[in-house]
C-alpha positions in Angstrom: 0.0 0.0 0.0 1.1 3.6 -0.7 0.2 6.3 1.8 0.4 10.0 1.8 1.1 11.9 5.0 0.0 15.5 5.5 2.2 17.3 7.9 3.6 20.7 9.1 6.9 21.6 10.6 8.8 24.5 12.1 12.1 24.5 10.1 14.2 26.4 12.6 16.1 23.4 14.0 16.5 21.6 10.6 19.0 21.9 7.7 16.1 21.7 5.3 13.8 18.9 4.2 16.2 16.6 2.5 18.3 13.9 4.2 22.0 15.0 4.2 25.1 13.7 6.0 26.0 15.1 9.4 22.9 17.4 9.6 19.4 17.1 11.0 16.6 17.1 8.4 12.9 16.8 8.5 12.9 13.9 6.1 15.4 11.9 8.2 13.4 12.6 11.4 10.3 11.3 9.7 12.0 8.3 8.3 13.3 7.3 11.8 9.9 7.9 13.4 8.0 5.9 10.9 10.5 3.1 10.9 10.2 2.8 14.7 6.4 3.0 14.9 5.8 0.6 12.0 8.8 -1.7 12.8 9.9 -1.6 9.2 12.5 0.5 7.3 10.6 3.4 5.8 11.9 6.0 3.4 9.5 8.8 2.5 9.4 11.0 -0.6 8.5 14.6 -0.1 6.5 16.9 -2.3 9.5 19.2 -2.5 12.5 20.4 -0.7 12.6 23.3 1.7 15.9 25.0 2.6 17.5 25.4 6.0 15.2 27.3 8.4 12.2 27.3 6.0 8.8 26.3 7.5 5.9 24.3 6.1 2.3 24.8 7.2 1.3 22.1 4.7 3.6 19.5 3.3 2.9 16.1 1.8 5.1 13.0 1.5 4.4 9.4 0.5 5.7 6.0 1.7 5.0 2.3 1.0 4.0 -0.1 3.7 2.5 -3.6 3.0 0.2 -4.2 5.9 -3.0 -2.1 6.2 -2.5 0.7 8.6 -4.8 1.6 11.4 -4.7 5.3 10.6 -5.9 6.9 13.8 -3.7 4.7 16.0 -0.6 5.3 13.8 -1.3 9.0 13.7 -1.4 9.3 17.5 1.7 7.2 17.9 3.7 9.3 15.4 2.7 12.6 16.9 3.6 11.3 20.4 7.0 10.1 19.1 8.0 13.1 16.9 9.6 16.2 18.3 7.3 19.2 19.0 8.3 21.0 15.8 6.8 18.4 13.5 3.1 17.5 13.4 1.3 14.9 11.3 -2.3 15.9 10.4 -3.4 12.9 8.3 -2.4 9.6 6.7 -4.2 8.9 3.5 -4.3 5.6 1.5 -3.7 6.4 -2.2 -3.3 4.4 -5.4 0.1 2.6 -5.9 1.3 5.1 -8.6 0.5 8.2 -6.6 3.6 10.4 -6.2 3.9 13.3 -3.7 6.3 15.2 -5.8 5.5 14.6 -9.4 1.7 14.6 -9.0 1.6 18.0 -7.2 -0.2 20.5 -9.5 0.2 23.7 -7.5 2.3 24.9 -4.6 1.9 28.1 -2.6 4.4 29.9 -0.5 4.1 32.9 1.8 6.8 35.3 3.0 6.3 37.3 6.2 8.0 40.6 6.9 7.4 42.3 10.3 7.8 46.0 10.6 7.8 45.8 14.4 10.3 43.7 16.4 8.4 40.9 18.1 10.3 38.7 20.5 7.7 35.9 20.1 7.8 35.6 16.3 11.5 36.1 15.4 11.6 32.6 14.0 8.5 33.2 11.9 9.1 36.5 10.1 11.9 38.8 8.9 12.1 42.0 11.0 12.6 44.8 8.6 11.8 48.4 9.7 12.3 50.4 6.5 9.3 51.8 4.8 8.4 50.0 1.6 6.2 51.1 -1.3 3.8 48.2 -1.3 1.7 49.6 -4.1 4.7 49.6 -6.4 5.8 46.1 -5.2 2.3 44.9 -6.2 2.7 46.4 -9.6 5.9 44.4 -10.0 4.2 41.1 -9.0 2.0 41.5 -12.1 5.2 41.5 -14.2 6.0 38.0 -12.9 2.8 36.7 -14.5 4.1 37.7 -17.9 7.1 35.4 -17.8 7.9 31.7 -17.4 11.7 31.5 -17.4 13.0 32.5 -13.9 16.6 31.6 -14.1 17.5 35.0 -12.6 15.9 33.9 -9.3 17.4 30.4 -9.2 20.3 29.4 -7.1 23.4 29.1 -9.4 24.7 25.7 -10.4 21.3 24.1 -9.8 20.9 20.8 -11.6 17.5 21.2 -13.3 16.3 20.5 -16.8 14.4 23.8 -17.2 14.0 27.1 -15.4 10.4 27.4 -16.6 7.7 27.8 -14.0 4.1 28.8 -14.4 3.2 31.4 -11.8 -0.6 31.5 -11.1 -0.7 34.4 -8.6 1.7 36.7 -6.7 0.7 39.6 -4.4 1.5 41.5 -1.2 -1.0 42.1 1.5 -0.6 44.3 4.6 -2.0 42.8 7.9 -1.4 45.1 10.8 2.4 45.1 11.3 2.9 42.1 9.0 3.6 42.4 5.2 2.8 39.1 3.6 3.8 38.0 0.1 1.9 35.1 -1.4 2.9 33.3 -4.6 1.6 30.1 -6.3 3.1 28.2 -9.1 3.3 24.7 -10.6 6.9 24.4 -9.4 9.6 26.5 -7.8 13.4 26.7 -8.4 15.9 26.5 -5.5 15.9 29.8 -3.6 13.4 31.3 -6.1 10.9 32.8 -3.6 13.5 34.3 -1.4 15.3 35.9 -4.4 12.0 37.2 -5.8 11.1 38.8 -2.4 14.6 40.4 -2.1 14.2 41.9 -5.6 10.7 43.2 -4.8 12.0 44.8 -1.6 14.5 46.7 -3.7 11.6 47.9 -5.8 9.8 48.9 -2.6 12.9 50.9 -1.6 12.9 52.6 -5.0 16.4 51.1 -5.7 15.2 49.6 -9.0 12.3 50.4 -11.3 9.6 48.2 -12.8 11.4 48.4 -16.1 14.6 47.2 -14.3 12.6 44.3 -12.8 11.3 43.2 -16.2 14.9 43.4 -17.6 16.3 41.3 -14.7 13.9 38.5 -15.6 14.6 38.7 -19.3 18.4 38.8 -18.8 18.3 35.5 -16.8 21.3 36.6 -14.6 21.2 35.8 -10.9 23.7 38.6 -10.2 21.3 41.2 -11.5 18.5 40.1 -9.2 18.1 41.2 -5.6 19.4 39.6 -2.4 18.0 36.5 -0.9 15.9 37.3 2.2 16.3 35.4 5.4 14.8 31.9 5.5 12.8 32.2 8.7 10.1 34.3 7.1 9.3 31.7 4.4 6.4 29.2 4.7 5.2 26.5 2.3 1.5 26.9 2.9 -0.4 24.7 0.4 0.2 21.8 -2.1 -2.6 20.7 -4.4 -3.4 17.4 -6.1 -6.1 16.3 -8.4 -7.0 13.3 -6.2 -6.8 14.9 -2.7 
């Protein structure tokens, strides 16, 4: 049987999603917990990879396990065993060819900027006190929708077949002292959202123009784009499938 798990995690204490030598990862922590609870070696496949310090309000992963699971019991055991910064919300039986990564149709990220220093949310937003022209930043987000090649926002030397992504929506919204950027696409490149946010912040500071922003995307050069904003403000918030 193949199962999907729906989960969330605070990425502060992890070196990203993916298993890597000599560093704690979310994937490795889940593999260990499932292997202990199910008394079988389990290796999960995630819907994507988040970088060090990035959070997920909604992540999916799949694993194979031959006996039929008692979902409620397994869910309770997993959440009791896992550390407090990882939570499992559901375990879902799916067809044997279902794939958490390749079947995902749409992914949504949010980036949080706080204009006020908050000692209780320093791990969940980027404190940035300078005034930003949010209206101009929202004009720039519309330019993103006119493009599909986002090599300029990708981490350099990334092993991918294409830099093309279809962005469905991108916008900024002010909520009290929080400025929240939401972006949805069929796929994202490594470091893409953080580089987009950094470039949009430069627009909000009037360091670059809307025309500059369009040229940066067309030139496909990472060195022309803005800085990569800190990881702690970034959340993976939603992943969509045709069959879930």
